[in-house]
C-alpha positions in Angstrom: 82.6 109.3 129.2 85.7 111.2 128.9 85.8 111.8 132.3 85.0 108.3 133.5 87.9 106.7 131.5 90.4 109.4 132.6 89.2 108.5 136.2 89.6 104.7 135.7 93.1 105.3 134.2 94.1 107.3 137.0 92.7 104.6 139.5 94.7 101.6 137.7 98.0 103.9 137.9 97.4 104.3 141.7 97.0 100.7 141.9 100.4 99.7 140.3 102.6 101.7 142.7 100.7 100.2 145.7 101.1 96.6 144.3 104.9 97.3 143.9 105.4 98.5 147.2 103.7 95.9 148.7 106.0 93.1 147.0 109.0 95.3 148.0 107.8 95.2 151.7 107.3 91.4 151.7 110.7 90.9 150.1 112.5 93.4 152.6 110.4 91.4 155.5 111.6 88.1 154.1 115.1 89.3 153.8 114.9 90.6 157.1 114.0 87.3 158.8 116.6 85.6 156.8 119.4 87.8 157.9 118.2 87.7 161.7 117.5 84.0 161.5 113.9 84.3 162.1 112.5 82.1 159.5 110.7 78.8 160.5 113.2 75.9 160.7 113.4 72.8 162.5 115.6 73.1 165.3 116.0 69.6 166.9 117.2 69.2 170.5 120.0 66.6 170.7 119.1 64.8 173.9 121.2 61.8 175.4 119.0 59.3 174.3 119.0 60.4 170.6 122.5 61.0 170.3 123.0 57.3 171.9 120.3 56.0 169.6 122.1 57.6 166.4 125.6 56.3 167.3 124.0 52.9 168.0 122.4 52.8 164.7 125.6 53.9 162.8 127.3 51.0 164.4 124.9 48.5 163.7 124.6 49.7 159.8 128.4 49.9 159.3 129.8 46.9 160.8 127.5 44.6 158.6 128.5 46.7 155.5 132.1 46.5 156.4 131.9 42.6 156.8 130.3 42.2 153.5 132.5 44.4 151.6 135.9 42.7 153.5 134.2 39.3 152.2 133.8 40.7 148.8 137.3 41.9 148.5 138.8 38.5 150.1 136.9 36.8 147.1 139.3 38.4 144.8 142.5 36.0 144.5 145.9 37.8 143.9 149.4 36.5 142.8 151.9 39.2 143.5 155.6 38.9 142.4 158.4 41.2 142.8 160.9 40.4 140.0 162.9 43.8 139.9 165.7 42.5 142.5 165.7 38.7 141.3 166.0 39.6 137.7 169.4 41.2 138.0 172.4 38.7 137.0 174.6 38.1 140.1 177.3 40.1 138.8 175.6 43.1 138.3 173.9 42.9 141.9 176.2 45.6 143.2 175.8 48.0 140.5 172.3 47.5 139.2 172.2 51.1 137.4 174.9 49.9 135.0 172.8 46.5 134.3 169.8 48.4 133.4 171.4 51.3 131.3 173.8 49.0 129.4 171.7 47.8 126.0 174.2 45.2 125.1 173.3 43.2 128.4 170.2 40.8 127.7 167.2 41.7 129.8 165.1 38.5 129.4 164.4 36.9 132.8 161.7 33.9 133.8 159.4 33.6 136.7 157.2 30.9 138.1 154.3 31.8 139.7 152.3 28.9 141.4 148.5 29.0 141.8 147.2 28.4 145.2 143.4 28.7 144.6 141.0 28.3 141.4 141.2 31.7 139.6 138.2 32.1 137.1 138.9 34.0 133.9 138.9 36.9 133.0 142.2 37.1 135.0 143.5 40.6 135.3 147.1 41.3 134.8 148.7 44.5 136.3 151.8 45.7 136.8 152.8 47.8 139.9 155.5 50.7 140.7 156.5 51.6 143.8 158.1 54.6 145.1 157.5 56.1 141.9 156.1 59.8 142.0 153.8 60.1 139.2 152.1 63.1 141.0 155.2 65.4 140.9 153.9 68.9 139.8 156.4 69.3 137.1 155.7 65.6 135.7 152.2 65.9 135.7 152.2 69.2 133.9 154.5 68.0 131.2 152.2 67.0 128.4 149.8 68.5 125.9 146.3 67.2 125.9 145.6 69.4 122.7 148.6 67.8 120.7 147.3 64.2 121.8 143.9 65.1 120.2 145.1 67.1 117.1 148.7 66.0 116.7 151.2 68.3 114.6 148.3 70.8 114.0 148.5 71.9 117.6 152.1 73.7 117.9 151.7 75.4 121.5 153.6 72.8 123.6 155.8 74.7 125.7 154.4 72.8 128.8 156.0 69.5 127.4 159.6 71.0 128.4 162.1 69.2 128.2 160.8 66.7 125.9 158.9 69.2 123.5 161.2 68.8 120.2 164.2 66.8 119.2 166.9 67.6 116.6 164.8 71.0 115.6 161.4 68.9 115.0 158.5 68.5 117.4 157.7 65.4 119.3 154.4 63.7 119.1 153.4 62.9 121.8 155.5 65.2 123.8 156.2 65.6 127.5 158.1 63.7 130.3 154.9 61.3 131.0 155.0 60.0 127.3 159.0 60.0 127.4 158.9 57.8 130.5 156.3 55.1 129.4 156.7 51.6 131.0 158.5 49.0 128.8 158.7 45.9 130.3 157.1 43.1 128.7 155.4 39.7 129.7 154.4 36.3 127.9 152.5 33.9 129.8 152.5 30.1 129.4 151.1 27.0 131.3 152.8 23.7 130.8 154.6 24.7 127.6 151.4 25.9 126.5 151.1 29.9 125.8 148.1 31.3 127.4 145.5 33.2 125.8 146.2 36.8 126.9 144.2 39.9 125.6 145.5 43.3 125.4 142.5 44.9 123.9 139.9 47.3 126.0 142.5 47.9 128.6 142.0 51.6 128.5 139.1 53.7 129.3 136.5 54.1 126.3 136.1 57.8 126.9 140.1 58.3 126.7 140.3 56.4 123.5 137.4 58.1 121.7 137.6 61.7 123.1 141.1 62.2 124.3 143.5 60.8 121.6 143.1 61.4 118.0 142.3 58.8 115.4 144.4 60.4 113.1 147.5 61.2 115.3 150.4 59.4 114.7 153.6 59.3 116.8 156.3 61.5 115.1 160.0 61.8 116.1 159.4 59.9 119.4 162.1 58.5 121.4 165.0 59.9 118.7 166.7 62.1 121.0 170.3 61.3 122.6 168.4 60.5 126.0 166.0 57.6 125.5 163.2 57.2 128.1 160.9 54.1 128.3 158.8 52.4 125.4 158.9 53.3 122.0 155.6 53.8 120.0 154.6 52.3 116.5 154.5 55.2 114.2 152.3 53.6 112.1 149.4 53.1 114.4 147.5 56.0 115.7 147.6 56.9 119.2 143.7 56.0 119.8 144.8 52.5 119.0 147.9 52.2 121.2 146.1 51.2 124.4 149.2 50.8 126.6 150.0 54.3 126.1 146.6 55.5 126.8 146.9 53.7 130.2 150.3 55.1 131.0 149.1 58.5 130.3 146.5 58.3 133.1 148.8 59.7 135.9 148.4 58.0 139.3 147.8 59.9 142.5 149.9 58.0 145.0 153.8 56.8 144.9 152.4 53.3 144.7 150.3 52.5 141.7 149.0 49.8 139.3 148.3 49.7 135.9 146.4 47.2 133.6 148.5 45.4 131.2 146.0 42.7 129.9 143.5 40.0 130.6 144.1 36.1 130.7 141.3 34.4 128.9 141.7 31.1 130.4 140.7 29.7 134.1 143.9 28.6 136.1 143.6 25.7 138.5 145.2 25.0 141.8 148.6 23.6 141.4 149.2 25.2 138.1 152.5 27.0 137.5 152.2 30.1 135.3 155.7 30.6 133.4 156.3 34.1 132.8 159.1 35.2 130.6 159.5 39.0 130.9 162.0 41.8 129.5 163.2 43.8 132.5 163.7 47.0 130.4 162.1 49.7 132.6 164.7 51.5 135.0 163.4 51.9 138.7 167.0 51.4 140.2 168.0 54.8 139.8 165.4 56.1 142.4 165.2 53.0 144.4 161.9 51.9 142.9 160.3 48.2 142.8 158.5 46.6 140.0 155.8 43.9 140.4 153.4 41.4 138.6 150.2 41.1 139.7 147.6 38.2 138.6 144.3 39.2 140.0 140.4 37.9 139.7 137.7 40.3 140.6 134.5 40.2 142.7 131.3 42.4 142.4 133.2 44.9 144.2 136.1 45.1 141.9 139.9 43.9 142.7 141.2 43.0 146.0 141.3 46.2 148.4 140.7 45.6 152.1 140.6 49.4 152.9 137.1 50.2 152.5 135.8 47.1 154.4 138.1 47.8 157.2 137.1 51.6 157.3 133.4 50.6 157.6 134.4 48.2 160.4 136.4 50.6 162.5 133.7 53.5 162.0 131.0 51.2 163.1 132.9 49.9 166.2 133.8 53.4 167.1 130.5 54.4 167.0 129.1 51.5 169.3 132.0 52.3 171.7 131.1 55.9 172.0 127.4 55.2 172.4 128.5 52.7 175.2 130.5 55.5 177.0 127.6 58.2 176.4 125.1 55.8 177.8 127.4 55.1 181.1 128.1 58.8 181.4 124.2 59.5 181.1 123.2 56.8 183.7 126.0 57.9 186.4 125.4 61.6 185.8 121.6 62.2 184.5 120.6 65.6 183.9 116.9 67.0 183.6 116.1 68.1 180.3 115.8 72.0 179.9 112.5 73.8 179.0 112.4 73.5 175.0 109.2 75.5 174.8 111.1 78.5 173.1 111.5 76.2 170.3 107.9 75.4 170.0 107.2 78.9 170.0 109.6 79.8 167.3 108.2 77.0 164.9 104.7 78.6 165.5 105.8 81.9 164.6 
C-alpha cells in the first residue's frame, strides 16, 4: 500500500510538469503566430465594385443627414447686433480707449432690435466676443480650481500670477480669467413693457455643484490699483454667481459666445425689442468686437450651419469620387487576381 501511494504521487508529480510545458508551448505558438501575423483574420479584397459601392452609400447617407441638419439649424432664429462701435459718443470715435477707461463718462447705450420672424420662448440671450484669445496659455493657466472649491483654505495659488494677491492679502477668486470677467449689462423691454428675463440655470449644473464651493465667498476681489472687469458680490457664494461660473469656462476659439440669460416670453414679427445696456467692457485696446444675440433653439440646438454643410460636402465628394472610379473602371477594366491565397490562410 505504501509503495502504491508513493507510485501514485510520483505519477501526479510527473503529470504536472507535462501540463505546464504543454501550456507554455501553446502560448509560445500563439505568440509566434501573432508576431508573424499568421492568426486567422478576415482579409477583404477591395475590388473596384466594392469601393464604388461604399462611396455611393456614403454619399446617399451623408447628404440627407446634412440636409436635415441644415434645415434644423435654419429653424433656429437669430438676431445679431454689434454694439461696441455704435455705443461710442461722436466726440470719442477717434479715441475709443480714453472713453472706455474714463469712469466719469456715462456708458449707457440704447439699441433697438426688430423681430422679423416669430420667436418662441425660451429665447436665449448671448454676448459674443470676437478677436479675444481666451485660449492663450498664460491666460488659461492663471486660475486656481482648488481655491474656487475650498476658498481661503487653499493657499497654493502661485499659478494665479499676476492676480494672486493685493495689498498683502490673497484674492478670491484669483487669476486673470476671474479678473477680466465680462461686465456689460443688458435690460430688455417691448413697447415700454419690461420683458421677463431669467438669469437662473445659465451655467452647467456640474460646475455649480462640484467646481465652485458653496461656502466660498469673494474676498479682496478687484481691490487693486488696476481694475479688470466685473465685480462680485462678497455676500453671495461663488456657486450661486452664475455669470462668473459661465465666464470661468474658457473658450477654445478667438470668437465665442456665452449665455447671459433667457427671455421667457414669445416675440411676434414686427416687435421692437429695446435694449438698455451699459458698455463697460474694454475690447477697444485689442481691436475686439462685442455683439448681443437673441436666439431660439431647435432639436439640434442653436443655429450652426457647420455640421450640415460638412455632411453635404463629404457626401457630395463621395459620390463624385465614386463616379470617377466608375468611369476609370469602365475605361480601363482590369481582371481580378487570384485570391485563393486568402481562402487558404483563412482555412489554416
